[in-house]
C-alpha positions, 0 to 999 in steps of 0.5 A: 042242391048241396048245403053251403058250408064253411070249414073253420079252424079254432083254438080250444078254450083250455090253456093247452092251446089245442086246436080243432076244426069244424064244419058250419052251415053258412045258411043258419050257422049250425055246426054240422061236424067237430073234429077231435083236438090236435096238439099242433095247429098244422095237424088240425089244418091238414086233417080239416083239408083232408075232409074238405077235399074228400067231400068234394067241397070247394068250401072255404077253410077259415082260421078263427084262432 
């Protein structure tokens, strides 16, 4: 059985407004992967969706900004 995960978009805490995505287990809320930071929100979303779709996952991609 595959792990249940959620893809999340976040804004970095720094004042530069960088964005990143991460993969989180929905069972125990453990962070499984974190991306590099992206200057643009849309770039972070595109990169996270590429990983999500190439993993064969139909998990949700939720905005936590």
